[in-house]
N, C-alpha and C positions, 0 to 999 in steps of 0.2 A: 574480485574472485566470485564467480557465481556458484551457488549451491548445485546448480545443474551443470557443472563442468566436470570433466574427467579428472582434472588435477585435484579438485576438492573431494570428489567421491572416492578416489583410489589412493590419494596421497595425504592430503591435509587432514581430512576427518579421521582416517584410521590412525595416523600418528597421534593425534590429540586423544583419541579414545584409549589407545595403548598407554600413553603417558599418564592419563588419569587413573587407569586401572593399576598401574605399577606404583605410582606415587602415594604417599600417605595423605590423608584427607586435609591436613593443614596446608599442603602445597597445592590443593586444587584451585583455589581462587587465584593465586599468582600465576599458575599455569594457564588458566583460562584467560586471564588478562593479557598475558604475553601472546597467546594464540590470537586473541582479538586484535591486538595491535599489529601483528604480522598480517592477519587477514585484511585489515583496513589498508595497510601500507602496500599491499599487493597491487592495488589499482594505481596509487600515486603516493610515493614516499613523502613528498612535500606536504601533502594534505594530512599526514599523520600528526604533524606538529600543530595543526589547527585543532584536531581532536584532543590531543594532549593538553593544549592550552585551555580548552574548554573544561577539561577535567580539573586541572589545577585551579582555574578561576572559580568554578562552582563549588569546589571543596572549600576554598578560602572564604567565599561569600557565604556559604552555609554556616560556617563557624561564626562569622561576623553577625549574621542574622540571629543566631542562637544566643549570642552574648549581650544583645541589646534589645530594648523595646521600641527603638526608633524605627520608623518606616523607611528611612533612607537606604539602608542596606538592600532591602528587597527591591526598591525602585531601581537602585544602581545595578543590581544583579540582572533584573529583567531587561533593563536598557542595554547593557553590554551584550547579553545573549541575542537580543533582537538586532542590535547593530551588526554583530557578526553575521547573522543570517542575511540581513539586508545587503551588507557589503558584498558578500560572495554570490548571492543568488539574484539580486535585483539591480545592481549597479549597471550592468550592461543594458538591461531593459529600460531603465530610467534615462540613460544617456542616449540610447537609440531614439527614444520618443522625443527627447529634448532636441536632438539634432534635426528631427523631422520638423519640429516647430520652427527652429532657426532657419532652416532652408525655405520653409513656406513664407517666411517674412524677409527673405533675401539676405540673411546673415550667413557667415561662414560656420560650418559645423565644427564640433569639438573632436579632436583626434584623441583616441585612447587605446590602450591595449586591452583586449578582451580578458576578463577575469574568469578563470576556469572554476566550475562548480564542484566543490568537494562532495563526494558521494555521501548520501545519507545525512547531510547537515540539517535538513528540516526535521528529521526524526530525533537525532540526539540533542538538538537544541530544545525541542519541545519537552523531551524528558528532563533536561536540566532545569528548565523553567518550572515544571511541575514539582520537582524536588525542592527548589527554593521556596515556592509558595506553600507547599505542605509543611515545611519546617517553620515558616513564619506563622501560620495559623494553628500550629500545634497538632496537625494531622499525623505527623510522623516526627521521630526524634532525629537530631542531626547525626550524620555519619562522621565519626572522628578518625576513621581509618581511611587514608587517601586511596589505598589500593582497592578497598571494597567499594568506594564511591566510583572509582575508575572502572571497576567491573560492571557496576550498574549502568553507567553511561555507554561503555564501549563493548558490552557483551555481544560477541559477533553474530549469534543467531538472529538477533533483532536489531542490530546496529544499522544495517544498510537500508532496510525498508520496513521496519517495524515488526510486529505491533509496537505501538508506543506504550511502554510499560510504566506504570506509576511506581515510585520508589516504595510507597507503603505496601504495595502488593508483593514486593519481592525482597524487602529488607531482611525479613527473618530467614529467607532462603539463602541469601548471601552469607548470613552469619552461620547458619547451621541447616543443612538439608539432609534428608534421608534418601539414599539411593537404593533401589531394589531392582531385581531382575524383571519383575512385572512392569515397573515403570519404564525400564530400559527397552523392553520388548514393545511396549506401547509406543515409545518414541520412534523406534525403527519402523513400525507399521505406519505411523502418521507421516514420517518423513518420506517413505516410499510412495504413499498415495499422493502427497504433495508434489513429489518429483514427477509422477505420472501425469498429474494435472498440467504441470509446466511443459514437459517434454512431448507428451503424446497428444495433448489437447491444445494448449495455448499456442505452441509452435506450429501446429497444423493450421490453425486459423490465421496465424500471423502472416504466413506466406501469401494467402489469398487476399487478406485484408490490405496488406502493404502494397500488393500489386494493383489493386483497384484504387486505393487512395493516391497512388502515384500518377494516375491518369487525370488529365484535366476534366473537371466535373462536367463541362459542356459536352464531352464525348461519351458520357455514360447514359445508358438507357435505364429506366426505373428498376428493372429486375436486377441488373448488375449493381446498381447503387445500393439497393436493399440488401443484396447478398454481402456487399462489402461491410456495411454497418452491422449486420447480424454477426458476421465473422469477428469484427472488432469487439462487439459486445461480449461475445464468448471468450475471445482472446484475453481481454483485460481482466475478466473475472477469474479465469483459470490461471492466468499469469500471476496475479496478485494473491489470490486465495491459496494457490499452490505454494507460493513463497511463504505465506503465513503458516501453512501446514508444515512445511519443512522447518521453519523457525520453531514452531511449537514442538515438533518431534525432536529436534536437536536439544531444545531445552529439557525435555524429559530425559534424554540420554545423559544429560549433565546434572540431573536432579532438580531442575527448575520447572515450575508450572507457569508458563507464559499464557496470558489470557487469550481467549478466542477473539478473532478479528472479523469473521464473516459468519452469517447465519442464513444462508440461502436467500440472498437479496433479491434474486429475480422471481421469487414467489411473493414479494411484497404487494400489498393491496393499496398502497398509497405512497407518496413520496416521503411522508413522515415515517412510515413503516420501513421504507427502503433505507433510510439513514439510521434506523435502529439495527439494520442487518449488514450494511456495507461499511467497511473500514471502521468498525465499532470503536477502536481505540482512538481514532482521530475525532470522530463525532462526539464521543464522550469527553474528550479533552477540551474541545471548543465549548461544549455545554458547561463544564465545571469551571474552566479557567477564563472564559470570556462571556458567554451568554448569561450565566447566573450572576457574575459580578456586575454586569451591565443592568441588572434588574430582572432578567428573565421574563417571565409572564406574570410577575407579581405586581406589575404597574399598569398604566393605561394601555388600552389596545394599540393606540398609535405608537407608543414607545416600544411595545412588544414587537410590532411590525418592523420598526426601525432596527431593533436589536437583531432580528432574524436576517435582515438585509446585510447588516454589518458582518454578522457571523459568516454568511455564505459568500459575501464578497471576499473576505479573508480566507475562507476555505478554498475558493478558486485560486486566489493569489498564492496560497501556500503550495498548491500543486505545481505551479510553474510561472515563470516570468513571461507571460504572453497574454494578450487580450482575449485569446480564445479560452484560457482557463478562467479568467475573470467572468466572461460571459457564461461559461458553464456553471460556475458557482451561483451567479445571479439568476440564471435560468431555473436551477433547482430551488433557490430561495423564493422566486416568484410563485412557483407552484405550491410551496409550503404555505405562503400567504393565502393563496386561493383556497387551500384546504382548511386553513384556520378560520377564514371568514365565511365558511359555509360549504365549501366543496367536500369536506369530509362527510357531511350528512348526505350529500348526493351519492357519494361512493358507497355508503352503507346501504342505500336504497337500491342501487342498480345490481347488487350482488357481487360476490367475490370474483367470479371469472372475468366480468367486465372491468372490475376495479384493478385486477392484475394486468389486464390488457392495457388499460389507461396508463398504469405505472410504467410498464415496459416501453410503451410508445414514447412517453416523456423521457425516460432514461436513454433510449436509443438516439432520439433527436439530440439530447444533450451530449452524448458520446461523439456525435459528428463534430461538434465544436471542440471537444476535448482532443480528438484525434487530428483535426485539420491543422495545417501549418499557420493559417491566418483566418481572419473572419470572412474575407471575401471568398476564400476557398470553401469554407463551411457553408456559407449562404448558397453558393452555387451548387454544392453537393446536395443540399436540402431541396433545391429546385429540381435537380435530376431525379430525386426520389419520387417526386410527384409529376414528373414529365413536363416540367416547365422550361426545358432547355432546348426546345425545338425538336428536330429530328437528327440526332447524332449520326454521322456517317461511319464512325469508328465502331467496329464490332469486336467486343471482348469475348474470347473463347473460354467461357465458363467450364465447359465440359472437359477441357484439358486438365483442370484441377480437381474435378469431382470424380476421382477414382474410387474404387471400392474401399480402400483404407480410409480415405477422407470421410466417406459416407458412414462407415462403421463408427469412427470416432465421433462424428457429428451426432449420431444417435446416442452414443454413450454420454456425450456432453449434455444433451438435453435432459437425460435422466439424472445426471450428476448435478444439474441446477436445482433439483428438488431433493427432498430428504429420502426418496425411495431407495437409492443405491446404498446410502449410509445405513438405513434401517435394515435392509436386506443383509448387508455385510455384518452388522452387529448381531443379527439373529443367528447367522451362520457361526460367527465367532463364539457365541454363547453355548453352542452345542457341546456336549461332553464327549461325544464320540471321538475316539483317537484318530479314526480315519479322516473325519472332517477337520480336526485340528491340524493334522499333517497336510491335508489338502490346502488349508489356508496358508500355511507356511510355503508350500510349493507355489501357490498363486503369487505370493509376495516376492519370492525369489525370481520367478519368471518375469513378473512385471519390472523388477529392478534391472534384470539382464536385458529386457526388451528396450527399456529406456536407455541403457548403456549403448546398445546397438544403434539406436537413433542418434545418440550423441556422436558416435564414431563416424557414422555415414553422413549426417547432416551437420554442416558448420553453422547453419542459421539458428541462433539461440539467443534472441533478444530478450531484454527484461525491461518492461515499461517503466516501473517505478524507480529505476536507478537514477532517472533524471530529476527526482524530487528530493 
């Protein structure tokens, strides 16, 4: 079930809010857990048992870790969680590549049934691992109530696509949280802006991006190729940050403070700065649970470089079972190495505008590999971007898509990639004038209804991060 679907907006969410409003506070956690399980089962009932098995296992493993000083329980817990992730997410990938090797050497390929990917497994598995590790090192206390731990792992606002929430950040909120009308109204506002990002911006760019990437790269002229990757660059940002905004807004409605996941990443002045701003919960997870345990940058430069490559290899692999994602991760990692060995000093000297341009160029080229179905398609697309594909006879009609609505929202999106719109809205919201306050309410209601109209008229409503 998508947050940006009519059934969620007009049925599921209102029912949950009414139930929480009527029920006494002691029933809020069980109600939210039940709602989260229904939400997850909506996509595939059979996958619900995987989620529930994860909750039961990690609850039991957490108790085991808490009762002994041995390192075996934490090793066992991490191993089982990673095995679950590898089994469902990477088995098809490994077998496909193994069959390619067998066929190249003249052997018969292995036949197998494709294993479907449970939605959100990468997110709730990482949350479970962080919980076990934090219990082991004493960063947080063990949760002895299985329903409360189940709510932490399965809470539906961030279950499907994050942010990845640390148990220590939300444990006290699960136990006892204060709800207020101000927090509730802030949640509604944040949710509506996230919905607008997804429906009015991301979906607009998705149509043109998907159309261009569906064409053979050899048939693309440089202008069309650049338009395609620019559209995808905007689509994936507003798609994912819009979902995160909706998740944070829903959390506020329910009394939770879910951490921020984006901080205007397209204004970053280096790749290092980009990863401080993009998918913050994932980058900090890899930093705290992989990079630092490997030694971080407290060891020799050569080992630090190795650690960076390992982290970004796994970052790419985490995003999907495809060589394109692995290349995407290593591509980012290579530029982080470049910046660490001296590139950062160069960026400081050339000035912020040029540094931002460099970062955007690297990020967009990396997005080509992230978006493409395979490496050969990505490489051919990059050739089209610089005109190395000859003289394509195919003429793509860009003007068919560039209508007034598209251009209007394209202008809005460029401003929304910077802090300007957020600062302007915050300034307006801080005004004490009753007229201005009612005007902001009217703007929010109008935006919500306009998003609803788009959802009614347009059936095209993809969500990129559902595949992770």
